[in-house]
ChimeraX commands (.cxc) that place a marker at each C-alpha (Angstrom):
marker #1 position 12.02,-10.34,-109.70 radius 0.5
marker #1 position 12.38,-12.50,-106.82 radius 0.5
marker #1 position 11.71,-16.05,-106.40 radius 0.5
marker #1 position 10.82,-18.13,-103.38 radius 0.5
marker #1 position 10.57,-22.06,-103.03 radius 0.5
marker #1 position 6.91,-21.60,-104.76 radius 0.5
marker #1 position 6.39,-18.11,-105.55 radius 0.5
marker #1 position 7.65,-15.05,-107.80 radius 0.5
marker #1 position 7.20,-11.80,-106.85 radius 0.5
marker #1 position 7.33,-9.28,-109.63 radius 0.5
marker #1 position 6.60,-5.64,-110.41 radius 0.5
marker #1 position 2.97,-5.19,-111.98 radius 0.5
marker #1 position 2.70,-4.62,-115.94 radius 0.5
marker #1 position -0.55,-2.73,-117.22 radius 0.5
marker #1 position -1.38,-6.27,-118.84 radius 0.5
marker #1 position -2.20,-7.52,-115.27 radius 0.5
marker #1 position -5.40,-5.39,-114.73 radius 0.5
marker #1 position -8.01,-7.93,-115.34 radius 0.5
marker #1 position -6.37,-10.34,-113.25 radius 0.5
marker #1 position -6.23,-7.90,-110.46 radius 0.5
marker #1 position -9.49,-7.40,-111.19 radius 0.5
marker #1 position -10.94,-10.65,-110.62 radius 0.5
marker #1 position -8.90,-11.82,-107.60 radius 0.5
marker #1 position -10.69,-8.98,-106.00 radius 0.5
marker #1 position -13.82,-10.51,-104.27 radius 0.5
marker #1 position -16.06,-9.45,-101.60 radius 0.5
marker #1 position -14.13,-11.50,-99.05 radius 0.5
marker #1 position -10.60,-9.88,-99.94 radius 0.5
marker #1 position -11.88,-6.68,-100.22 radius 0.5
marker #1 position -13.36,-6.72,-96.84 radius 0.5
marker #1 position -10.29,-7.25,-95.52 radius 0.5
marker #1 position -8.35,-4.59,-97.35 radius 0.5
marker #1 position -8.07,-0.49,-97.13 radius 0.5
marker #1 position -8.05,0.47,-100.49 radius 0.5
marker #1 position -9.43,-2.39,-102.76 radius 0.5
marker #1 position -13.57,-1.72,-102.98 radius 0.5
marker #1 position -16.06,-4.22,-104.44 radius 0.5
marker #1 position -16.35,-4.50,-107.50 radius 0.5
marker #1 position -12.77,-3.50,-108.58 radius 0.5
marker #1 position -13.19,-2.84,-112.43 radius 0.5
marker #1 position -10.36,-3.69,-115.02 radius 0.5
marker #1 position -9.54,0.38,-115.33 radius 0.5
marker #1 position -9.72,0.60,-111.26 radius 0.5
marker #1 position -6.85,-1.98,-111.34 radius 0.5
marker #1 position -5.26,-0.46,-114.71 radius 0.5
marker #1 position -5.11,2.83,-112.96 radius 0.5
marker #1 position -3.72,1.48,-109.89 radius 0.5
marker #1 position -1.11,-0.16,-111.54 radius 0.5
marker #1 position -0.01,3.12,-113.47 radius 0.5
marker #1 position -0.29,5.02,-110.20 radius 0.5
marker #1 position 2.36,2.31,-108.31 radius 0.5
marker #1 position 4.81,2.38,-111.13 radius 0.5
marker #1 position 5.16,6.21,-110.91 radius 0.5
marker #1 position 5.61,6.00,-107.22 radius 0.5
marker #1 position 8.10,3.59,-107.91 radius 0.5
marker #1 position 10.13,5.48,-110.16 radius 0.5
marker #1 position 10.42,8.23,-107.97 radius 0.5
marker #1 position 11.49,5.74,-104.81 radius 0.5
marker #1 position 7.99,6.28,-102.94 radius 0.5
marker #1 position 7.27,2.69,-103.00 radius 0.5
marker #1 position 7.70,-0.85,-103.77 radius 0.5
marker #1 position 5.11,-2.81,-105.66 radius 0.5
marker #1 position 4.74,-6.62,-106.14 radius 0.5
marker #1 position 2.43,-9.22,-107.62 radius 0.5
marker #1 position 2.54,-12.52,-106.35 radius 0.5
marker #1 position 2.62,-15.47,-108.92 radius 0.5
marker #1 position 3.14,-19.32,-108.41 radius 0.5
marker #1 position 5.88,-20.76,-110.11 radius 0.5
marker #1 position 5.34,-23.23,-112.49 radius 0.5
marker #1 position 1.72,-22.61,-113.20 radius 0.5
marker #1 position 2.14,-20.39,-115.98 radius 0.5
marker #1 position 3.11,-17.79,-113.67 radius 0.5
marker #1 position -0.40,-17.33,-112.51 radius 0.5
marker #1 position -0.97,-14.29,-110.10 radius 0.5
marker #1 position -2.20,-15.11,-106.74 radius 0.5
marker #1 position -1.79,-11.55,-104.89 radius 0.5
marker #1 position -0.44,-7.94,-104.03 radius 0.5
marker #1 position 1.76,-6.82,-101.79 radius 0.5
marker #1 position 2.51,-2.90,-101.33 radius 0.5
marker #1 position 5.33,-0.73,-99.32 radius 0.5
marker #1 position 4.39,2.92,-99.51 radius 0.5
marker #1 position 6.44,5.72,-97.93 radius 0.5
marker #1 position 4.84,7.26,-95.28 radius 0.5
marker #1 position 4.97,10.73,-94.65 radius 0.5
marker #1 position 6.38,10.42,-91.12 radius 0.5
marker #1 position 9.83,12.03,-89.86 radius 0.5
marker #1 position 11.52,8.40,-90.10 radius 0.5
marker #1 position 12.22,6.58,-93.28 radius 0.5
marker #1 position 8.73,4.34,-92.84 radius 0.5
marker #1 position 7.07,1.80,-94.83 radius 0.5
marker #1 position 3.51,1.19,-94.51 radius 0.5
marker #1 position 2.84,-2.71,-95.49 radius 0.5
marker #1 position 0.08,-3.49,-97.16 radius 0.5
marker #1 position -1.06,-7.09,-98.96 radius 0.5
marker #1 position -3.51,-9.57,-99.85 radius 0.5
marker #1 position -4.04,-12.91,-101.64 radius 0.5
marker #1 position -6.63,-14.06,-103.61 radius 0.5
marker #1 position -9.39,-16.00,-101.89 radius 0.5
marker #1 position -8.36,-19.56,-103.72 radius 0.5
marker #1 position -4.71,-18.99,-101.87 radius 0.5
marker #1 position -5.56,-18.57,-98.34 radius 0.5
marker #1 position -4.09,-20.77,-95.64 radius 0.5
marker #1 position -1.45,-22.15,-98.14 radius 0.5
marker #1 position 1.64,-20.05,-96.17 radius 0.5
marker #1 position 2.04,-18.01,-99.18 radius 0.5
marker #1 position 2.39,-14.56,-97.02 radius 0.5
marker #1 position 4.64,-16.33,-94.69 radius 0.5
marker #1 position 7.62,-17.26,-97.57 radius 0.5
marker #1 position 6.44,-14.16,-99.56 radius 0.5
marker #1 position 6.63,-11.03,-96.70 radius 0.5
marker #1 position 10.15,-11.22,-95.45 radius 0.5
marker #1 position 11.83,-11.64,-98.94 radius 0.5
marker #1 position 9.41,-8.80,-100.00 radius 0.5
marker #1 position 10.05,-6.48,-97.21 radius 0.5
marker #1 position 13.40,-7.07,-97.64 radius 0.5
marker #1 position 13.40,-5.98,-100.84 radius 0.5
marker #1 position 11.43,-2.84,-99.43 radius 0.5
marker #1 position 13.91,-1.59,-97.07 radius 0.5
marker #1 position 16.91,-2.14,-98.78 radius 0.5
marker #1 position 15.07,0.03,-102.01 radius 0.5
marker #1 position 13.68,2.72,-99.72 radius 0.5
marker #1 position 16.08,3.06,-97.29 radius 0.5
marker #1 position 13.78,2.20,-94.49 radius 0.5
marker #1 position 14.17,2.16,-91.06 radius 0.5
marker #1 position 10.61,1.66,-89.47 radius 0.5
marker #1 position 7.94,-0.16,-91.07 radius 0.5
marker #1 position 4.03,0.11,-90.01 radius 0.5
marker #1 position 0.98,-2.07,-91.11 radius 0.5
marker #1 position -2.57,-2.52,-89.88 radius 0.5
marker #1 position -5.25,-5.39,-89.83 radius 0.5
marker #1 position -8.80,-5.71,-88.87 radius 0.5
marker #1 position -8.98,-7.59,-85.10 radius 0.5
marker #1 position -10.67,-10.21,-86.75 radius 0.5
marker #1 position -8.11,-11.27,-89.47 radius 0.5
marker #1 position -6.24,-13.71,-87.32 radius 0.5
marker #1 position -4.15,-14.85,-90.51 radius 0.5
marker #1 position -2.83,-11.20,-91.43 radius 0.5
marker #1 position -1.94,-10.59,-87.75 radius 0.5
marker #1 position -0.11,-13.87,-87.55 radius 0.5
marker #1 position 1.93,-12.90,-90.30 radius 0.5
marker #1 position 2.77,-9.61,-88.91 radius 0.5
marker #1 position 3.85,-11.05,-85.84 radius 0.5
marker #1 position 5.93,-13.62,-87.76 radius 0.5
marker #1 position 7.91,-10.65,-89.05 radius 0.5
marker #1 position 9.21,-9.42,-86.20 radius 0.5
marker #1 position 5.99,-6.55,-85.97 radius 0.5
marker #1 position 4.68,-5.33,-82.36 radius 0.5
marker #1 position 1.51,-4.19,-81.90 radius 0.5
marker #1 position 1.56,-0.53,-81.59 radius 0.5
marker #1 position -2.46,0.22,-80.85 radius 0.5
marker #1 position -5.75,-0.17,-81.80 radius 0.5
marker #1 position -8.42,2.45,-83.21 radius 0.5
marker #1 position -10.62,3.69,-85.74 radius 0.5
marker #1 position -9.01,4.11,-89.22 radius 0.5
marker #1 position -10.39,5.49,-92.21 radius 0.5
marker #1 position -10.80,3.01,-94.85 radius 0.5
marker #1 position -11.51,4.53,-98.67 radius 0.5
marker #1 position -12.72,0.81,-100.17 radius 0.5
marker #1 position -15.70,1.20,-97.62 radius 0.5
marker #1 position -15.87,5.50,-97.35 radius 0.5
marker #1 position -15.80,4.86,-93.51 radius 0.5
marker #1 position -14.00,4.47,-90.02 radius 0.5
marker #1 position -13.05,0.78,-89.21 radius 0.5
marker #1 position -11.61,-0.32,-86.01 radius 0.5
marker #1 position -7.99,-1.66,-86.81 radius 0.5
marker #1 position -4.74,-3.15,-84.95 radius 0.5
marker #1 position -1.64,-1.71,-86.03 radius 0.5
marker #1 position 1.72,-2.92,-85.75 radius 0.5
marker #1 position 5.30,-1.72,-86.20 radius 0.5
marker #1 position 8.79,-3.04,-86.94 radius 0.5
marker #1 position 11.56,-0.48,-85.90 radius 0.5
marker #1 position 15.12,-0.82,-87.15 radius 0.5
marker #1 position 13.66,-2.59,-90.07 radius 0.5
marker #1 position 16.85,-1.87,-91.90 radius 0.5
marker #1 position 18.87,-3.75,-89.34 radius 0.5
marker #1 position 16.17,-6.66,-88.84 radius 0.5
marker #1 position 16.04,-7.43,-93.09 radius 0.5
marker #1 position 19.89,-6.42,-93.33 radius 0.5
marker #1 position 21.63,-9.43,-95.64 radius 0.5
marker #1 position 23.62,-10.26,-92.30 radius 0.5
marker #1 position 20.46,-10.81,-90.47 radius 0.5
marker link #1:1,2 radius 0.2
marker link #1:2,3 radius 0.2
marker link #1:3,4 radius 0.2
marker link #1:4,5 radius 0.2
marker link #1:5,6 radius 0.2
marker link #1:6,7 radius 0.2
marker link #1:7,8 radius 0.2
marker link #1:8,9 radius 0.2
marker link #1:9,10 radius 0.2
marker link #1:10,11 radius 0.2
marker link #1:11,12 radius 0.2
marker link #1:12,13 radius 0.2
marker link #1:13,14 radius 0.2
marker link #1:14,15 radius 0.2
marker link #1:15,16 radius 0.2
marker link #1:16,17 radius 0.2
marker link #1:17,18 radius 0.2
marker link #1:18,19 radius 0.2
marker link #1:19,20 radius 0.2
marker link #1:20,21 radius 0.2
marker link #1:21,22 radius 0.2
marker link #1:22,23 radius 0.2
marker link #1:23,24 radius 0.2
marker link #1:24,25 radius 0.2
marker link #1:25,26 radius 0.2
marker link #1:26,27 radius 0.2
marker link #1:27,28 radius 0.2
marker link #1:28,29 radius 0.2
marker link #1:29,30 radius 0.2
marker link #1:30,31 radius 0.2
marker link #1:31,32 radius 0.2
marker link #1:32,33 radius 0.2
marker link #1:33,34 radius 0.2
marker link #1:34,35 radius 0.2
marker link #1:35,36 radius 0.2
marker link #1:36,37 radius 0.2
marker link #1:37,38 radius 0.2
marker link #1:38,39 radius 0.2
marker link #1:39,40 radius 0.2
marker link #1:40,41 radius 0.2
marker link #1:41,42 radius 0.2
marker link #1:42,43 radius 0.2
marker link #1:43,44 radius 0.2
marker link #1:44,45 radius 0.2
marker link #1:45,46 radius 0.2
marker link #1:46,47 radius 0.2
marker link #1:47,48 radius 0.2
marker link #1:48,49 radius 0.2
marker link #1:49,50 radius 0.2
marker link #1:50,51 radius 0.2
marker link #1:51,52 radius 0.2
marker link #1:52,53 radius 0.2
marker link #1:53,54 radius 0.2
marker link #1:54,55 radius 0.2
marker link #1:55,56 radius 0.2
marker link #1:56,57 radius 0.2
marker link #1:57,58 radius 0.2
marker link #1:58,59 radius 0.2
marker link #1:59,60 radius 0.2
marker link #1:60,61 radius 0.2
marker link #1:61,62 radius 0.2
marker link #1:62,63 radius 0.2
marker link #1:63,64 radius 0.2
marker link #1:64,65 radius 0.2
marker link #1:65,66 radius 0.2
marker link #1:66,67 radius 0.2
marker link #1:67,68 radius 0.2
marker link #1:68,69 radius 0.2
marker link #1:69,70 radius 0.2
marker link #1:70,71 radius 0.2
marker link #1:71,72 radius 0.2
marker link #1:72,73 radius 0.2
marker link #1:73,74 radius 0.2
marker link #1:74,75 radius 0.2
marker link #1:75,76 radius 0.2
marker link #1:76,77 radius 0.2
marker link #1:77,78 radius 0.2
marker link #1:78,79 radius 0.2
marker link #1:79,80 radius 0.2
marker link #1:80,81 radius 0.2
marker link #1:81,82 radius 0.2
marker link #1:82,83 radius 0.2
marker link #1:83,84 radius 0.2
marker link #1:84,85 radius 0.2
marker link #1:85,86 radius 0.2
marker link #1:86,87 radius 0.2
marker link #1:87,88 radius 0.2
marker link #1:88,89 radius 0.2
marker link #1:89,90 radius 0.2
marker link #1:90,91 radius 0.2
marker link #1:91,92 radius 0.2
marker link #1:92,93 radius 0.2
marker link #1:93,94 radius 0.2
marker link #1:94,95 radius 0.2
marker link #1:95,96 radius 0.2
marker link #1:96,97 radius 0.2
marker link #1:97,98 radius 0.2
marker link #1:98,99 radius 0.2
marker link #1:99,100 radius 0.2
marker link #1:100,101 radius 0.2
marker link #1:101,102 radius 0.2
marker link #1:102,103 radius 0.2
marker link #1:103,104 radius 0.2
marker link #1:104,105 radius 0.2
marker link #1:105,106 radius 0.2
marker link #1:106,107 radius 0.2
marker link #1:107,108 radius 0.2
marker link #1:108,109 radius 0.2
marker link #1:109,110 radius 0.2
marker link #1:110,111 radius 0.2
marker link #1:111,112 radius 0.2
marker link #1:112,113 radius 0.2
marker link #1:113,114 radius 0.2
marker link #1:114,115 radius 0.2
marker link #1:115,116 radius 0.2
marker link #1:116,117 radius 0.2
marker link #1:117,118 radius 0.2
marker link #1:118,119 radius 0.2
marker link #1:119,120 radius 0.2
marker link #1:120,121 radius 0.2
marker link #1:121,122 radius 0.2
marker link #1:122,123 radius 0.2
marker link #1:123,124 radius 0.2
marker link #1:124,125 radius 0.2
marker link #1:125,126 radius 0.2
marker link #1:126,127 radius 0.2
marker link #1:127,128 radius 0.2
marker link #1:128,129 radius 0.2
marker link #1:129,130 radius 0.2
marker link #1:130,131 radius 0.2
marker link #1:131,132 radius 0.2
marker link #1:132,133 radius 0.2
marker link #1:133,134 radius 0.2
marker link #1:134,135 radius 0.2
marker link #1:135,136 radius 0.2
marker link #1:136,137 radius 0.2
marker link #1:137,138 radius 0.2
marker link #1:138,139 radius 0.2
marker link #1:139,140 radius 0.2
marker link #1:140,141 radius 0.2
marker link #1:141,142 radius 0.2
marker link #1:142,143 radius 0.2
marker link #1:143,144 radius 0.2
marker link #1:144,145 radius 0.2
marker link #1:145,146 radius 0.2
marker link #1:146,147 radius 0.2
marker link #1:147,148 radius 0.2
marker link #1:148,149 radius 0.2
marker link #1:149,150 radius 0.2
marker link #1:150,151 radius 0.2
marker link #1:151,152 radius 0.2
marker link #1:152,153 radius 0.2
marker link #1:153,154 radius 0.2
marker link #1:154,155 radius 0.2
marker link #1:155,156 radius 0.2
marker link #1:156,157 radius 0.2
marker link #1:157,158 radius 0.2
marker link #1:158,159 radius 0.2
marker link #1:159,160 radius 0.2
marker link #1:160,161 radius 0.2
marker link #1:161,162 radius 0.2
marker link #1:162,163 radius 0.2
marker link #1:163,164 radius 0.2
marker link #1:164,165 radius 0.2
marker link #1:165,166 radius 0.2
marker link #1:166,167 radius 0.2
marker link #1:167,168 radius 0.2
marker link #1:168,169 radius 0.2
marker link #1:169,170 radius 0.2
marker link #1:170,171 radius 0.2
marker link #1:171,172 radius 0.2
marker link #1:172,173 radius 0.2
marker link #1:173,174 radius 0.2
marker link #1:174,175 radius 0.2
marker link #1:175,176 radius 0.2
marker link #1:176,177 radius 0.2
marker link #1:177,178 radius 0.2
marker link #1:178,179 radius 0.2
marker link #1:179,180 radius 0.2
marker link #1:180,181 radius 0.2
view
């Protein structure tokens, strides 16, 4: 578990399923690729089981984001899965519940999370995507030091269709997020 000025980043637990389900609104789902709406408690529980298994196999790093001092109320999700490429590459994804947008939480949490994930998974490259109209997400990726690598159609399981996505990368992630940085 990591702590920032306002947040805790901790591994997900099965008892988080109901809260995760409730946080997935049509707006939040619309900005994600793999969280459809509606998102049932059973779907959330299965996702938690899957990511815990991936974590145990060192195939990913996953955290829920909670507010400190507010009964650790959950506000979002952070994920870094290993990509199937030649380099140790991680695929970054994240979302915040609607009530927690535009409060700087991602700016606060992402560098801490990415540093943990890079160290845990031995990553040298990070990739991420965002919808072209998701200015807040794109700004968060740029603040991490990522650069645009392309734009094009991407299959989005949450809506079972291709959608245009802008892709970003951070090469030499292990150097960018080393403790000596």
